[in-house]
C-alpha positions in Angstrom: -29.2 6.5 6.6 -32.8 7.0 7.9 -34.3 10.0 6.1 -31.9 10.6 3.9 -30.4 9.3 0.5 -27.6 6.9 0.8 -24.3 8.4 0.2 -21.3 7.2 -1.7 -17.6 8.4 -1.4 -16.0 7.6 -4.9 -12.3 7.9 -5.2 -10.6 7.7 -8.4 -14.0 9.1 -10.1 -12.5 10.3 -13.1 -15.1 11.1 -15.7 -18.1 10.1 -13.3 -19.3 6.8 -14.6 -19.8 5.2 -11.3 -21.4 8.4 -10.0 -23.9 8.1 -12.6 -24.9 4.7 -11.4 -25.0 5.7 -7.7 -27.3 8.6 -8.6 -29.8 6.2 -10.9 -29.8 4.1 -7.7 -31.3 7.1 -5.9 -28.1 8.0 -3.9 -26.0 10.7 -3.6 -22.4 10.7 -4.5 -19.3 12.8 -4.0 -16.2 12.2 -6.2 -12.7 12.5 -5.4 -9.9 12.7 -8.1 -6.3 13.5 -8.3 -7.1 15.7 -11.3 -9.9 18.0 -11.9 -12.3 16.8 -14.2 -14.7 19.7 -15.8 -17.0 16.6 -17.1 -17.5 15.6 -13.7 -17.8 19.0 -12.3 -20.4 20.1 -15.3 -22.5 16.9 -14.4 -22.5 16.4 -10.4 -21.5 20.4 -9.4 -18.6 21.8 -7.5 -20.1 20.7 -4.5 -19.9 17.0 -5.7 -16.3 17.0 -6.5 -13.2 17.2 -4.4 -9.6 17.6 -6.3 -6.9 15.3 -4.1 -5.7 12.3 -3.3 -7.7 9.1 -1.3 -4.1 8.0 0.1 -4.4 11.2 2.3 -6.1 9.8 5.5 -6.9 13.3 6.8 -9.1 14.4 3.7 -10.6 11.2 3.9 -11.7 11.8 7.1 -13.0 15.3 6.5 -15.1 14.1 3.6 -16.6 11.1 5.7 -17.5 14.1 8.5 -19.1 16.6 5.6 -20.8 14.0 3.6 -21.6 10.9 6.2 -21.3 8.0 3.2 -22.4 4.5 4.1 -20.2 3.5 1.1 -17.0 4.2 -0.5 -15.8 3.0 -4.0 -12.3 3.2 -4.8 -10.8 2.6 -8.3 -7.2 3.4 -8.0 -5.4 3.4 -11.4 -5.1 0.3 -13.0 -2.8 0.7 -15.6 0.3 -1.4 -13.7 -2.0 -4.0 -13.6 -3.3 -4.2 -17.2 -2.5 -7.1 -19.4 -1.4 -4.5 -21.9 1.2 -3.2 -19.7 2.3 -6.7 -19.2 2.6 -7.6 -23.0 4.3 -4.2 -23.6 6.9 -4.4 -21.1 7.6 -8.3 -22.4 8.0 -7.2 -25.7 10.1 -4.5 -24.8 7.7 -1.4 -25.4 7.0 1.4 -23.2 4.9 -0.1 -20.4 4.1 1.4 -17.2 7.1 1.7 -15.4 7.5 -1.3 -12.6 8.5 1.6 -10.4 5.3 3.3 -10.7 3.5 3.0 -7.1 1.3 0.3 -6.5 -2.0 2.6 -5.8 -3.7 -0.6 -4.4 -1.0 -1.4 -1.6 -0.9 2.5 -1.0 -4.5 3.0 0.0 -4.2 0.1 2.3 -4.5 2.7 5.5 -7.5 4.4 3.9 -9.4 1.3 3.3 -8.8 0.2 7.0 -9.8 3.8 8.4 -13.1 3.8 6.2 -14.0 0.1 7.7 -13.3 1.1 10.9 -15.7 3.9 10.5 -18.2 1.3 9.8 -18.3 2.4 5.8 -18.7 -0.7 3.4 -16.0 -0.5 1.1 -15.9 -1.2 -2.5 -12.6 -1.6 -5.1 -12.5 -2.3 -8.4 -9.4 -3.3 -10.8 -8.3 -5.3 -13.5 -7.6 -9.2 -13.2 -3.8 -8.0 -13.2 -4.4 -6.9 -9.9 -5.8 -10.1 -8.1 -3.2 -11.1 -5.9 -3.4 -7.2 -4.4 -7.0 -7.1 -4.5 -7.1 -10.5 -2.5 -4.7 -9.0 0.0 -6.9 -5.8 0.8 -10.8 -7.4 0.7 -12.3 -9.9 2.4 -14.2 -10.9 -0.7 -13.2 -10.7 -4.6 -15.3 -11.2 -7.3 -14.6 -11.6 -11.0 -17.4 -9.6 -13.0 -17.6 -9.2 -16.9 -19.5 -6.6 -18.8 -21.7 -9.3 -20.6 -23.2 -10.0 -17.0 -25.2 -6.8 -17.6 -25.5 -6.4 -20.8 -22.4 -4.8 -22.1 -20.6 -6.3 -25.4 -17.2 -6.5 -23.6 -15.1 -9.5 -22.5 -12.6 -7.6 -20.0 -12.7 -9.0 -16.5 -13.0 -6.7 -13.6 -12.1 -7.5 -9.8 -14.5 -6.1 -7.4 -13.5 -6.5 -4.2 -15.7 -5.8 -0.8 -15.4 -5.5 2.7 -19.0 -7.0 2.7 -20.7 -10.3 1.2 -21.6 -9.5 -2.3 -24.0 -11.2 -4.8 -24.2 -10.0 -8.3 -25.3 -11.6 -11.4 -25.8 -15.0 -9.8 -22.3 -15.1 -8.8 -21.6 -14.2 -5.0 -18.2 -13.5 -3.8 -18.2 -16.7 -1.3 -17.0 -18.8 -4.5 -14.2 -16.3 -4.9 -13.0 -15.8 -1.4 -9.3 -15.8 -0.5 
């Protein structure tokens, strides 16, 4: 990383919220998502975006060689793990089908490949994905928007391949 801004590969980049954070911290981002986001491309340019699947290890290897990130941040779809989905299924209304792919488990080989390449890995999902997150990551912390001045009570799980300290709460307290 000496002599250049730290790079972050962001899987499931969506509209670019995480990428804005990386940029504000002085890093260089590259976003990957299954669907093209015109808003993302408008903000970060064509060179900052790849339409593709983070489960595709060949694609991810190519991105690692091209962009040389030191961090990978992955936010797989969380609908299956959302409390709203659990409630919808209980009351018999449409929720996300149980046969929907569990993206957290599907990404295991990609996460292990990133870790093996010396990349620090960060994952994020809803509190409903607790068991999956704890199976994938060494350290898992529960973070709330209010810890960052955001007026929301929606808990998010942050899993890391390294020790993380954030907002006075360290991940050692929430290890497996």
